C-alpha positions, 0 to 999 in steps of 0.5 A: 875146394882149396884148388878152386880158391887158389885158382880164383886168387891167382886170376884176381892177382893177374887182373890187378897186375894187368890193370896196373901195368896198363895205367902205367903205360898210359901215364908214361905216354901222357908224360912223354907227350907233355914233355915234348909239347907234341900237339902237331896240329896246334904247332902247325897252326901257330907256325902258320899264323906267325909266318902270316903275321911276319909277312903282313908286317913286312908288306906294311913296312916295305910294300906299296898300297896303291898307285895312280898311272898316267901315260900314253902309247899306241893302239893298232889292229890286225886283220881287215880292221888293221888294213882299213885303219890308220892309227892316230897316236897317242893312246891316252891311259889313266888307271889306279892299282890297288896292291893286295900284297907283294905279288898281286894287284887289282887295277881299274882304268880307262883308255882312249885312242883315235883311228882313221879309215879313208874310203875313196870309193863307193861301198856296199852300205852306201850305194849311189853315194860315191866316195865315202871319204874319211871315217874317224873312229874314237875308241874308249875302253873301261877295264878292270884287271889283275896283275901278278908280279913274278917272284924274282928273288933268285933271278938276276939283278937286272930282272929283279930291278925291272919288276916283271909281271903278267896282266889280264883285263876285262874290258868294255870298248865304246866306239863312235864312227864319224863320217867327216866328208859326209855331213848328212851321214849319222854317227855310228855308235856301239859297244863291245866286250873284250879281254886283254892279256899281256905282260909288263915291267916297272922300273923304279925311279924312286922306290915306293914313290914313283915308277916308269911302267911299260906294258904290252897287251893283246886284246880280243874284242867283239866290236859292234861292226866286226862283221859289217858288210857296209864297206864291202866292194860293190859291182859298180865301176866306181867301186875300186876296193873295199873290206869284206868285214872289219874283223881283227884283234888289237895290240897296244903298247902303253908307257905310264908314270906311276905315282905310288903310295 
C-alpha cells in the first residue's frame, strides 16, 4: 500500500514538472518573437507597400503623364505591292501617349500615306479597257499600342539620353484606290486588320516638356486586295506586264515632335 502511494506521488510530481517546463518553453518562444518583432509576413508586406509608395512618389515628381506626338515620315512596301507602288511621302502622324509609369505607356493614334501605281498596259481585271493608267491609293490607319522603355540605368550616357523603347501596335488600315485616268471606273474601298512591331528613340529637347521621337516599325496587314488578280498580265498582245497579286508587308519610319506633360 505504501509502495503504491509513493509511486502515485512520484507520477503526479513528474506530470506537474513537465507541464511547468512546457509552459516555460512556450513563454520563452513568445518572448523571443516579441523582442525580435518577427512576423515575416507583416514585415514583407510593409516593405513592399513602402517601396511602392516611394516609387509612385518618384514617378509623380519626375515622370511624364501624357504626350501629344505630331510629325511625319515615310511608308513603303515589300513584295509585289512594293514593286507596284511608288511612295508619295510624307506620311502624316498624330498620336497620344499615356504613361503608366517610367517604363510603360499606352498609345492611340492615326496615320495617313499616299501611294501611286501606274499600269500602262491592259490587265486581267479590266479586259478591253487598254491602258489603265494611274491608280492613286490613300491609306489611313487607326492604331492602339503599347510601349516599353528599356531600363538604361546601368548603360552608357548616350543610350540613357536616347530613351530607347520597344513598341507594338494593333492597327486597322482603311484603303481607297482611285483610277485617275479612268473616270468611268468606280473607286475601290476596303479595310484590313494589321499589326506593327518595332523600336524607337526619344531625344529630350527639354526634360519633361518636349522630345524628338524616331520610330521604326514593320507591319503585317491583311489588305482587302492582297490576293487580287485584277492587275495580272493577260494573254492580249497589248498587255506587256502586270502583278500576280499585291502581297507584301509594310515598313514605316516616323519622326515626331512630342509635347509632354
